[in-house]
C-alpha positions in Angstrom: 3.0 29.4 5.2 0.3 27.1 4.0 1.4 23.8 2.3 1.6 24.7 -1.7 0.9 22.5 -4.6 4.8 22.4 -5.3 5.3 20.8 -1.9 2.4 18.3 -2.3 4.2 17.2 -5.7 7.6 16.9 -4.0 6.0 14.7 -1.5 4.4 12.6 -4.1 7.8 12.1 -6.0 9.6 11.3 -2.7 6.9 8.5 -2.0 7.1 7.3 -5.6 10.9 6.9 -4.9 10.2 5.0 -1.8 7.6 2.8 -3.7 10.2 2.0 -6.6 13.0 1.3 -4.1 11.1 -1.2 -1.8 9.5 -2.9 -5.0 13.1 -3.5 -6.2 14.0 -4.7 -2.7 11.1 -7.0 -2.8 12.3 -8.6 -5.8 16.1 -8.8 -5.3 15.9 -9.6 -1.4 15.9 -13.5 -2.1 18.7 -13.3 -4.7 20.9 -11.5 -2.1 20.1 -13.7 0.7 18.8 -10.6 2.6 15.6 -12.7 3.7 14.0 -15.9 2.4 13.0 -19.5 3.6 14.9 -22.1 1.7 12.4 -25.3 1.6 15.2 -27.4 0.0 17.3 -26.8 3.2 14.7 -26.5 6.0 15.8 -23.0 7.4 15.6 -19.3 6.7 18.3 -17.2 5.4 18.5 -13.5 6.9 21.2 -11.2 6.0 23.3 -13.9 4.5 23.4 -16.1 7.7 21.3 -19.4 8.2 18.5 -18.8 10.5 17.8 -22.1 12.3 15.4 -23.0 15.2 17.5 -25.6 16.9 15.0 -28.4 16.1 17.4 -30.6 14.2 19.8 -30.4 17.1 17.1 -31.5 19.4 15.9 -34.2 17.2 19.4 -35.4 16.9 19.8 -35.5 20.7 22.4 -32.7 20.7 20.3 -30.4 23.0 17.8 -31.1 25.3 14.0 -30.1 25.5 14.6 -26.9 27.5 17.1 -25.6 25.3 15.2 -26.2 22.3 12.3 -24.4 23.8 14.8 -21.3 24.7 16.0 -21.3 20.9 12.6 -21.4 19.5 11.5 -18.4 21.9 14.5 -16.5 21.0 14.9 -17.3 17.3 11.1 -17.3 16.2 8.7 -15.9 18.7 10.8 -13.0 19.8 11.8 -11.7 16.5 8.2 -12.1 15.4 6.6 -10.2 18.3 9.5 -7.3 18.1 8.9 -6.7 14.4 5.2 -6.9 14.9 5.4 -4.4 17.9 7.5 -1.9 15.8 5.2 -2.4 12.8 2.1 -1.7 14.8 3.7 1.2 16.8 4.2 3.0 13.5 0.6 2.2 12.5 -0.6 3.5 15.7 1.3 6.8 15.2 0.8 7.5 11.6 -1.6 4.8 10.0 -1.0 2.6 7.1 2.1 4.2 6.2 3.6 0.9 5.0 0.7 0.4 2.7 0.8 3.8 0.9 4.8 4.5 1.0 6.2 1.0 0.5 3.8 -1.6 -0.2 4.7 -3.4 -3.5 1.2 -4.3 -3.9 -0.1 -0.9 -3.5 2.3 0.4 -6.0 0.8 -2.1 -8.5 -2.6 -0.6 -7.8 -1.7 2.9 -8.2 -0.1 2.3 -11.6 -3.1 0.3 -12.9 -5.5 3.1 -11.5 -3.8 5.7 -13.5 -3.7 3.4 -16.6 -7.2 2.3 -16.3 -8.4 5.7 -16.0 -6.5 6.7 -19.3 -8.2 3.6 -21.1 -11.9 4.0 -19.6 -12.1 7.2 -17.9 -12.6 5.2 -14.6 -9.6 4.2 -12.2 -11.5 1.0 -11.4 -14.0 -1.2 -13.2 -16.3 -0.8 -10.6 -16.8 3.0 -10.6 -20.3 3.8 -11.4 -19.4 6.4 -14.2 -16.2 7.8 -15.6 -14.6 10.9 -14.2 -14.7 14.2 -16.0 -11.8 14.2 -18.5 -9.7 16.8 -16.6 -6.8 16.7 -14.2 -6.7 18.5 -10.8 -5.2 21.6 -12.5 -8.1 22.0 -14.9 -6.1 20.7 -18.0 -7.6 18.1 -20.4 -7.2 14.4 -19.4 -7.5 12.3 -22.8 -9.1 9.0 -22.4 -8.3 6.5 -25.2 -9.3 2.8 -25.4 -6.0 1.9 -27.0 -4.6 2.0 -23.6 -6.1 -1.1 -22.8 -3.5 -2.5 -24.8 -1.2 -1.4 -21.7 -3.4 -2.2 -19.1 -3.8 -5.7 -19.5 -0.3 -6.9 -20.6 1.0 -4.8 -17.7 -1.3 -6.4 -15.2 0.3 -9.8 -16.4 3.6 -8.7 -16.2 3.3 -7.5 -12.8 1.5 -10.8 -11.8 4.2 -12.8 -13.3 6.9 -10.8 -11.6 5.0 -11.2 -8.3 4.6 -15.0 -8.9 8.3 -15.5 -9.8 9.4 -13.4 -6.7 7.3 -15.2 -4.2 8.7 -18.6 -5.5 12.2 -17.3 -4.9 11.2 -16.7 -1.3 10.9 -20.5 -0.9 13.3 -22.0 -3.4 16.9 -21.0 -4.1 16.8 -18.0 -6.5 19.5 -19.3 -8.6 17.6 -22.6 -9.2 14.4 -20.8 -10.1 15.9 -17.8 -12.3 18.2 -20.6 -13.9 15.3 -22.9 -14.8 13.1 -19.9 -15.9 15.7 -18.4 -18.4 16.7 -21.9 -19.8 12.8 -22.9 -20.0 13.5 -26.0 -17.7 11.3 -25.3 -14.9 10.0 -28.3 -13.0 6.4 -29.3 -13.0 5.8 -27.8 -9.5 7.7 -24.5 -10.3 5.8 -24.0 -13.6 2.5 -24.8 -11.7 3.4 -22.3 -8.9 4.3 -19.7 -11.3 1.3 -20.4 -13.8 -1.5 -20.4 -10.9 0.2 -17.4 -9.1 0.4 -15.2 -12.4 -3.2 -16.1 -13.1 -4.7 -15.4 -9.8 -2.6 -12.2 -9.4 -3.7 -10.9 -12.9 -7.3 -11.4 -12.0 -6.7 -9.8 -8.5 -4.9 -6.8 -10.3 -7.6 -6.3 -12.9 -10.8 -6.8 -10.9 -10.3 -6.7 -7.1 -7.0 -4.7 -6.3 -8.9 -2.3 -4.3 -11.2 -4.9 -2.7 -8.1 -6.8 -1.5 -6.4 -3.8 -0.2 -9.7 -2.7 1.5 -11.2 -6.0 3.0 -8.7 -8.8 2.1 -5.2 -7.8 3.4 -4.5 -8.8 6.9 -1.4 -6.6 7.0 -3.4 -3.4 6.1 -6.3 -4.5 8.5 -4.1 -4.6 11.7 -2.4 -1.3 10.7 -6.0 0.3 10.6 -7.0 -1.2 13.7 -3.9 0.0 15.6 -4.4 3.6 13.8 -8.1 3.7 15.0 -7.3 3.0 18.5 -5.1 6.1 18.6 -7.4 9.4 18.5 -4.2 11.5 18.0 -2.8 9.7 15.2 -1.8 11.4 12.0 -4.9 12.0 9.7 -5.9 13.7 6.7 -7.7 16.9 8.3 -10.2 18.9 6.4 -10.3 22.7 7.1 -14.3 22.6 7.4 -14.3 26.6 8.2 -13.3 27.0 4.3 -15.6 24.2 3.2 -17.3 26.8 0.6 -13.8 26.8 -1.2 -14.5 23.3 -2.4 -16.7 24.6 -4.9 -13.3 25.6 -6.9 -13.2 21.9 -8.0 -16.4 22.7 -10.0 -15.1 26.1 -11.4 -14.9 26.6 -15.1 -11.0 26.1 -14.9 -11.4 23.3 -12.3 -11.4 19.5 -12.8 -15.0 19.3 -12.6 -15.0 16.6 -10.0 -14.0 16.4 -6.2 -10.3 16.2 -6.9 -9.5 14.7 -3.7 -11.8 11.8 -4.3 -11.0 11.4 -7.7 -7.5 10.8 -7.2 -7.7 8.2 -4.0 -6.2 5.0 -4.9 -8.6 3.5 -2.3 -11.7 5.1 -3.6 -12.3 7.0 -0.3 -13.8 10.4 0.3 -11.1 12.4 2.1 -13.3 14.9 3.7 -15.3 12.9 6.1 -14.5 11.7 9.5 -11.8 9.4 10.5 -13.8 6.2 11.2 -15.0 6.5 7.5 -11.5 6.5 6.4 -10.6 3.4 7.9 -8.5 2.1 4.8 -6.7 5.3 4.4 -3.1 4.6 3.3 -1.6 8.1 3.9 -0.5 8.3 0.3 -1.4 12.2 0.4 -2.6 12.1 -3.1 -5.7 14.0 -2.0 -3.8 16.8 -0.3 -1.4 17.2 -3.4 -4.8 17.3 -5.5 -6.5 19.9 -3.3 -3.3 21.9 -3.3 -3.2 21.8 -7.1 -7.1 23.0 -7.2 -6.4 25.8 -4.4 -2.9 26.9 -5.8 -4.3 30.4 -6.4 -5.6 30.9 -2.8 -3.3 32.3 -0.3 -4.7 29.9 2.4 -3.8 26.9 0.3 -5.1 23.3 0.5 -8.0 22.5 2.6 -6.5 19.1 3.4 -3.4 18.5 5.3 -1.9 16.0 7.8 -2.7 16.7 11.3 -2.1 14.7 14.4 -2.5 14.9 18.4 -5.2 17.7 19.3 -5.6 18.7 15.6 -6.4 15.2 14.7 -9.0 14.6 17.6 -10.9 18.1 16.5 -10.8 17.5 12.9 -11.5 13.7 12.3 -11.9 11.6 15.5 -15.6 12.2 16.3 -16.2 8.5 17.0 -14.1 6.0 18.8 -13.7 2.3 18.2 -16.3 1.7 21.0 -18.7 3.9 19.1 -18.9 6.5 21.8 -18.5 10.2 20.7 -15.7 12.3 21.6 -17.7 14.6 24.0 -18.6 11.4 25.9 -15.2 10.2 26.5 
């Protein structure tokens, strides 16, 4: 049975729940000592326990150089390499899953995209022209400049939350929130939050897509791992039914390529994999296509595929630049 519009909507609701839960976790993790680095005490805190590297013991002569080296290896490098290996293994198999399903920055990107389109007709200030005022189901999409009154304050609010949350990863959350609520922040705390809020506000309003595509090291390494696996999960396009794409431009359609219009990263999902380097596997293109093609028994033209289907559908060029038929 082909994927339906309802199943695509259900996946998007599930993804939204994951994003919301992880955003809350990002904010409260330092508060509950789940993970943070305490600059005042000079060590990390993980799941409520102090995480020390043993450097203090070495400096006071309680352990030797060999033991200090072993402690640093086991308590610093081994956990870092283990987490990185797991992270890249997931990316190698499923792509930038963290970005599309968990990342607290990307959830802000998507939220502001939706609001900015309501305010200007464009999901980004850098779009050449507004999208037609239609939804993927053909319904009217109302554009109202008054939505700017929500876009800018919300960007500032998100930036403020990010700045405060990041500070609590470095200083005791009780101190930070206590000083914040009593309006008695120290000079350095106020400077960190003020500059952080300004920088994040500018980034959220003007460069959020550019950061995700070109400035985020976490996203870059996920994409590199994903591109190295020719059988990784990708958004596959059923090219044999390419003529059905005309449904997007039918009288009761959205009036634009729905899969491209909803993409938070401003990508073109029907192209081959190497042109989708920054795809976040959010699946919005699949859901939008399913909505447009809801009356066709074959269903959506886009769907997640992997292994041999991924090689046939997407991986026409490898990282080395050689084509599949040459490998």
